[in-house]
Rosetta silent file (secondary structure, phi, psi, omega in degrees, C-alpha in Angstrom):
SEQUENCE: XXXXXXXXXXXXXXXXXXXXXXXXXXXXXXXXXXXXXXXXXXXXXXXXXXXXXXXXXXXXXXXXXXXXXXXXXXXXXXXXXXXXXXXXXXXXXXXXXXXXXXXXXXXXXXXXXXXXXXXXXXXXXXXXXXXXXXXXXXXXXXXXXXXXXXXXXXXXXXXXXXXXXXXXXXXXXXXXXXXXX
SCORE:     score description
SCORE:     0.000 S_00000001
   1 L     0.000  128.840 -178.500  116.400  210.684   -0.180 S_00000001
   2 L   -83.420  142.804  178.192  113.505  208.273   -0.613 S_00000001
   3 L   -88.992  124.091  179.161  114.011  204.616    0.089 S_00000001
   4 L  -101.526  113.566  179.960  112.993  202.457   -2.861 S_00000001
   5 L   -69.157  151.220  178.034  112.047  198.971   -1.731 S_00000001
   6 L   -72.314  147.921 -178.969  113.231  196.070   -3.825 S_00000001
   7 L   -90.920  125.552  177.550  110.623  194.474   -6.057 S_00000001
   8 L   -59.380  147.790 -175.854  109.962  190.796   -5.329 S_00000001
   9 H   -58.392  -40.378 -175.897  110.840  188.524   -8.251 S_00000001
  10 H   -69.710  -22.677  174.290  107.326  187.198   -8.774 S_00000001
  11 H   -76.791  -39.678 -175.614  106.021  190.764   -9.223 S_00000001
  12 H   -70.789  -34.094 -175.846  108.751  191.687  -11.686 S_00000001
  13 H   -80.260  -12.324 -177.893  108.379  188.614  -13.890 S_00000001
  14 H   -65.541  -24.311 -177.911  104.632  189.027  -14.410 S_00000001
  15 H   -87.046   -7.326 -179.402  105.254  191.649  -17.099 S_00000001
  16 L   -72.040  143.941  178.019  107.534  189.419  -19.190 S_00000001
  17 L   -70.358  155.720  178.210  106.037  188.009  -22.402 S_00000001
  18 L   -68.576  150.178  177.707  105.239  184.311  -22.597 S_00000001
  19 L   -60.823  148.915 -176.886  107.841  182.121  -24.328 S_00000001
  20 L   -66.145  -39.327 -177.659  107.280  181.723  -28.053 S_00000001
  21 L  -120.985  127.111  179.892  107.275  177.926  -27.985 S_00000001
  22 L  -120.504  153.270  176.221  105.754  175.918  -25.143 S_00000001
  23 L   -72.803  165.050  178.804  105.606  172.220  -24.522 S_00000001
  24 H   -61.280  -36.573  178.776  102.285  170.399  -24.737 S_00000001
  25 H   -61.841  -47.756 -179.666  102.280  170.102  -20.945 S_00000001
  26 H   -63.249  -37.689 -179.018  102.684  173.844  -20.499 S_00000001
  27 H   -63.500  -36.248 -178.383  100.002  174.553  -23.069 S_00000001
  28 H   -84.132  -37.735 -167.393   97.457  172.437  -21.176 S_00000001
  29 H  -102.802  -23.826 -169.770   98.420  173.118  -17.598 S_00000001
  30 L  -110.450  143.659  172.211   99.994  176.570  -17.351 S_00000001
  31 L   -88.872  127.679 -179.986   98.612  180.067  -17.696 S_00000001
  32 L   -60.540  146.779  179.982  101.043  182.203  -19.715 S_00000001
  33 H   -60.394  -28.635 -179.169  102.717  184.944  -17.732 S_00000001
  34 H   -66.896  -19.068  178.714  101.344  187.508  -20.185 S_00000001
  35 H   -89.475  -10.050 -179.258   97.827  186.731  -18.933 S_00000001
  36 L   -75.089  144.873  176.636   98.717  187.334  -15.295 S_00000001
  37 L   -67.899  141.814  178.225   97.751  190.684  -13.810 S_00000001
  38 L   -84.480  124.083 -177.888  100.663  193.040  -13.371 S_00000001
  39 L  -103.527  134.257  178.886  101.005  193.918   -9.722 S_00000001
  40 L  -100.585  150.357  179.466  102.600  197.149   -8.619 S_00000001
  41 L   -85.493  139.598 -177.145  104.588  197.570   -5.470 S_00000001
  42 L   -65.831  138.657  178.112  103.172  200.146   -3.032 S_00000001
  43 L   -84.822  -17.024 -179.509  104.926  203.479   -2.996 S_00000001
  44 L  -136.750  142.868 -177.979  103.752  204.145    0.530 S_00000001
  45 H   -55.225  -28.538 -179.771  103.224  201.687    3.432 S_00000001
  46 H   -70.842  -17.218  179.111   99.550  202.667    3.673 S_00000001
  47 H   -83.769   -1.708 -174.629   99.053  201.341    0.125 S_00000001
  48 H   -64.154  -27.191  179.415  100.073  197.798    1.126 S_00000001
  49 H   -64.965  -40.050  179.424   96.450  196.737    1.662 S_00000001
  50 H   -62.586  -41.136  178.837   95.645  197.396   -2.012 S_00000001
  51 H   -63.927  -43.161  178.666   98.552  195.220   -3.141 S_00000001
  52 H   -60.211  -44.209  178.483   97.433  192.440   -0.818 S_00000001
  53 H   -64.025  -40.893  179.314   93.883  192.645   -2.221 S_00000001
  54 H   -65.106  -41.477  179.428   95.214  192.671   -5.791 S_00000001
  55 H   -63.544  -43.911  178.467   97.428  189.674   -5.069 S_00000001
  56 H   -62.424  -41.499  178.683   94.496  187.742   -3.549 S_00000001
  57 H   -63.766  -41.729  179.145   92.334  188.645   -6.543 S_00000001
  58 H   -64.455  -41.280  179.444   95.048  187.481   -8.958 S_00000001
  59 H   -63.592  -40.985  179.031   95.443  184.212   -7.067 S_00000001
  60 H   -64.609  -42.495 -179.649   91.674  183.611   -7.193 S_00000001
  61 H   -68.791  -30.858  175.790   91.533  184.293  -10.931 S_00000001
  62 H   -66.059  -41.394  177.522   94.453  181.896  -11.497 S_00000001
  63 H   -62.564  -42.160  179.551   92.574  179.147   -9.674 S_00000001
  64 H   -64.135  -40.131  178.934   89.476  179.801  -11.782 S_00000001
  65 H   -65.616  -39.778  178.931   91.541  179.694  -14.981 S_00000001
  66 H   -65.422  -39.875  179.293   93.147  176.407  -13.931 S_00000001
  67 H   -66.882  -36.118 -179.190   89.743  174.876  -13.180 S_00000001
  68 H   -71.065  -25.551 -176.472   88.388  176.006  -16.550 S_00000001
  69 L   -94.006   12.227 -177.779   91.324  174.412  -18.410 S_00000001
  70 L   -62.859  128.623 -179.203   90.909  170.950  -16.889 S_00000001
  71 L   -97.766  132.436  179.028   91.429  168.298  -19.559 S_00000001
  72 L  -103.002  121.424  179.725   89.316  165.161  -19.444 S_00000001
  73 L   -79.354  149.418  179.292   91.037  162.059  -20.769 S_00000001
  74 L   -70.032  161.971  177.391   89.016  159.563  -22.800 S_00000001
  75 L   -70.041  154.177  175.948   87.928  156.244  -21.355 S_00000001
  76 L   -60.624  149.810  179.162   90.136  153.186  -21.948 S_00000001
  77 L  -107.915  114.936 -176.027   89.422  151.227  -25.137 S_00000001
  78 H   -59.095  -38.274 -179.664   89.150  147.459  -24.471 S_00000001
  79 H   -64.186  -41.648  177.049   90.159  146.474  -28.029 S_00000001
  80 H   -63.504  -42.869 -179.244   93.304  148.577  -27.782 S_00000001
  81 H   -59.950  -41.684 -179.922   94.061  147.090  -24.360 S_00000001
  82 H   -64.257  -50.980 -177.445   93.803  143.534  -25.724 S_00000001
  83 H   -66.716  -38.320 -179.355   96.069  144.067  -28.725 S_00000001
  84 H   -69.436  -34.196  177.735   98.588  146.129  -26.757 S_00000001
  85 H   -65.676  -42.392  177.954   98.737  143.495  -24.009 S_00000001
  86 H   -62.875  -43.266  178.075   99.526  140.768  -26.544 S_00000001
  87 H   -62.503  -44.312  178.605  102.223  142.931  -28.103 S_00000001
  88 H   -59.325  -45.944 -177.703  103.610  143.722  -24.628 S_00000001
  89 H   -61.833  -45.004  179.858  103.666  140.038  -23.657 S_00000001
  90 H   -63.400  -48.191 -176.962  105.521  139.024  -26.825 S_00000001
  91 H   -69.115  -37.087  177.662  108.081  141.820  -26.612 S_00000001
  92 H   -66.418  -40.619  178.343  108.684  141.367  -22.882 S_00000001
  93 H   -60.654  -44.309  178.698  109.228  137.637  -23.364 S_00000001
  94 H   -60.808  -43.863 -178.673  111.789  138.378  -26.117 S_00000001
  95 H   -65.122  -45.711 -177.156  113.591  140.902  -23.935 S_00000001
  96 H   -74.850  -24.110  177.910  113.684  138.675  -20.865 S_00000001
  97 H   -63.299  -28.599  175.963  114.663  135.593  -22.879 S_00000001
  98 L   -64.462  -18.049  178.509  118.001  137.335  -23.463 S_00000001
  99 L  -114.077   41.055 -174.929  118.535  136.983  -19.701 S_00000001
 100 H   -59.288  -28.928  178.600  117.487  133.319  -19.512 S_00000001
 101 H   -67.295  -26.279  176.591  120.252  132.594  -16.998 S_00000001
 102 H   -77.237  -44.308 -172.072  118.528  135.034  -14.599 S_00000001
 103 H   -92.329  -30.592  178.752  114.976  133.763  -15.082 S_00000001
 104 H    55.276 -133.444 -178.299  115.526  130.096  -15.912 S_00000001
 105 H   -74.312   -8.757 -177.880  112.307  128.052  -15.827 S_00000001
 106 H   -89.682    4.108 -176.809  110.400  130.956  -14.251 S_00000001
 107 H   -56.357  -48.564 -178.130  110.467  133.104  -17.410 S_00000001
 108 H   -63.582  -38.409  178.798  106.880  132.299  -18.424 S_00000001
 109 H   -65.286  -40.798  178.549  105.570  132.954  -14.899 S_00000001
 110 H   -62.643  -47.740 -179.368  107.346  136.330  -14.788 S_00000001
 111 H   -64.082  -40.184  179.631  105.942  137.353  -18.179 S_00000001
 112 H   -62.993  -44.218  179.619  102.429  136.187  -17.231 S_00000001
 113 H   -64.494  -45.810  179.420  102.370  138.224  -14.011 S_00000001
 114 H   -62.593  -41.817 -179.540  103.703  141.338  -15.733 S_00000001
 115 H   -65.927  -38.932  179.108  101.233  140.941  -18.610 S_00000001
 116 H   -63.345  -45.821 -179.882   98.284  140.500  -16.256 S_00000001
 117 H   -65.991  -41.608  179.047   99.107  143.677  -14.324 S_00000001
 118 H   -64.288  -41.259  178.604   99.736  145.618  -17.541 S_00000001
 119 H   -61.866  -44.481  178.520   96.435  144.400  -19.011 S_00000001
 120 H   -60.617  -40.876  178.013   94.505  145.508  -15.921 S_00000001
 121 H   -63.278  -46.749 -178.908   96.095  148.948  -16.160 S_00000001
 122 H   -63.597  -39.135 -179.173   95.257  149.310  -19.856 S_00000001
 123 H   -72.060  -34.115 -171.849   91.664  148.172  -19.332 S_00000001
 124 H  -101.269  -32.661 -168.532   90.989  150.294  -16.250 S_00000001
 125 L  -125.844  -30.562 -174.402   93.165  153.399  -16.313 S_00000001
 126 L   -71.023  120.736 -177.668   95.018  154.129  -19.557 S_00000001
 127 L  -119.363   16.650  178.087   93.119  156.835  -21.390 S_00000001
 128 L   119.997 -165.110 -176.403   95.568  157.899  -24.054 S_00000001
 129 L   -51.633  132.415  176.582   98.548  160.178  -24.384 S_00000001
 130 L    84.096    3.617 -177.912   99.954  161.330  -21.094 S_00000001
 131 L  -110.408    9.168  175.568   98.147  158.782  -18.917 S_00000001
 132 L   -71.320  129.452 -176.001  100.890  156.166  -18.631 S_00000001
 133 L  -115.991  165.349  179.997  101.661  155.743  -14.937 S_00000001
 134 L   -87.798  -26.342 -173.448  104.498  154.195  -12.943 S_00000001
 135 H   -52.801  -43.524 -179.039  102.293  152.312  -10.455 S_00000001
 136 H   -60.528  -31.476 -177.077  101.632  149.227  -12.614 S_00000001
 137 H   -78.668  -33.867  172.586  105.359  148.681  -13.021 S_00000001
 138 H   -70.530  -34.544  175.132  106.079  149.009   -9.322 S_00000001
 139 H   -62.126  -37.290  178.015  103.159  146.624   -8.774 S_00000001
 140 H   -61.153  -47.482 -178.007  104.888  144.193  -11.142 S_00000001
 141 H   -62.877  -42.887  179.714  108.083  144.300   -9.130 S_00000001
 142 H   -64.094  -43.917 -179.398  106.230  143.825   -5.836 S_00000001
 143 H   -63.780  -41.140  179.138  104.158  140.926   -7.225 S_00000001
 144 H   -66.141  -39.124  177.446  107.251  139.188   -8.613 S_00000001
 145 H   -67.852  -38.803  178.448  109.071  139.588   -5.294 S_00000001
 146 H   -61.896  -33.714  179.197  106.018  138.299   -3.396 S_00000001
 147 L   -86.051    2.047 -177.987  106.072  135.178   -5.572 S_00000001
 148 L    56.895   38.886  177.608  109.843  134.828   -4.981 S_00000001
 149 L   -91.789  147.187 -176.823  110.484  134.950   -8.726 S_00000001
 150 L   -75.319  156.498  171.893  113.944  135.959   -9.949 S_00000001
 151 L    67.754   32.065 -176.406  114.788  139.217  -11.711 S_00000001
 152 H   -59.143  -47.873 -178.280  111.857  141.264  -10.393 S_00000001
 153 H   -65.950  -41.341  179.598  113.590  144.629  -10.771 S_00000001
 154 H   -63.350  -44.656 -178.810  114.974  143.764  -14.206 S_00000001
 155 H   -65.346  -43.752  179.644  111.579  142.593  -15.491 S_00000001
 156 H   -64.753  -40.348  178.231  109.731  145.645  -14.141 S_00000001
 157 H   -65.540  -42.571  178.148  112.331  147.990  -15.621 S_00000001
 158 H   -63.077  -40.505  178.672  112.165  146.246  -19.007 S_00000001
 159 H   -63.965  -43.989  179.943  108.358  146.458  -18.942 S_00000001
 160 H   -63.817  -45.183  179.755  108.443  150.162  -18.093 S_00000001
 161 H   -61.987  -41.396  177.768  110.963  150.979  -20.813 S_00000001
 162 H   -62.189  -46.606 -178.171  108.904  149.117  -23.406 S_00000001
 163 H   -62.433  -42.353  179.132  105.720  150.910  -22.341 S_00000001
 164 H   -62.057  -35.522 -177.237  107.397  154.332  -22.420 S_00000001
 165 H   -82.046  -26.030 -169.827  108.664  153.700  -25.933 S_00000001
 166 H  -122.828  -30.497 -169.941  105.566  152.148  -27.498 S_00000001
 167 H   -63.644  -50.850 -179.488  102.235  152.608  -25.693 S_00000001
 168 H   -64.415  -38.315  178.406  101.557  156.266  -26.516 S_00000001
 169 H   -65.141  -42.819  177.946  102.799  155.806  -30.076 S_00000001
 170 H   -65.285  -35.690  177.332  100.579  152.742  -30.535 S_00000001
 171 H   -61.618  -45.009  178.609   97.646  154.699  -29.066 S_00000001
 172 H   -62.368  -43.815  178.808   98.124  157.433  -31.671 S_00000001
 173 H   -62.860  -42.608 -179.617   98.319  154.855  -34.471 S_00000001
 174 H   -60.599  -47.513 -178.707   95.221  153.061  -33.158 S_00000001
 175 H   -70.779  -33.538  176.544   93.177  156.252  -33.030 S_00000001
 176 H   -65.210  -40.740  178.768   94.420  157.443  -36.414 S_00000001
 177 H   -67.567  -37.373  179.635   93.325  154.141  -37.962 S_00000001
 178 H   -68.254  -38.928 -179.062   89.926  154.353  -36.218 S_00000001
 179 H   -76.549  -23.610  179.141   89.247  157.894  -37.406 S_00000001
 180 H   -74.223  -21.182 -177.955   90.349  157.062  -40.962 S_00000001
 181 L   -75.962    0.000    0.000   87.638  154.405  -41.266 S_00000001
């Protein structure tokens, strides 16, 4: 009776078809499983070198495919950064004003610091959909704590939630209006 070795999961799944619907992230970043080479398991121990070579070759071709699919984000748009910063400042002030007992007379200072950091991020790093980062919001919290201003965590969280809900949508609207002209 011949011993049949078990097939490792990553070899067995390579033959499965790619899912019918993929997210935008998967479409940009992932190679569909249907494009992966199908690797066979050696029937004899002396054939193991061929599998190793095939696996190395497949890994190399995956790296090349990933490098070829690199997406370059556009540069930040200063006009967008200016208008979005003003909108951010107004909306953050409204949100934090609801917690006036927390911020007291320091409300304007809190909003100014958060707006300055957000503006720098939009001018220097934000390049469109998918480029919103967490760092500016953690920087806000650290800066507010360094200045001994109240409600640092609340303000940073409110700023992050606003940005997650509006920045990418506003970017799409901005670019749609620019291309329509």
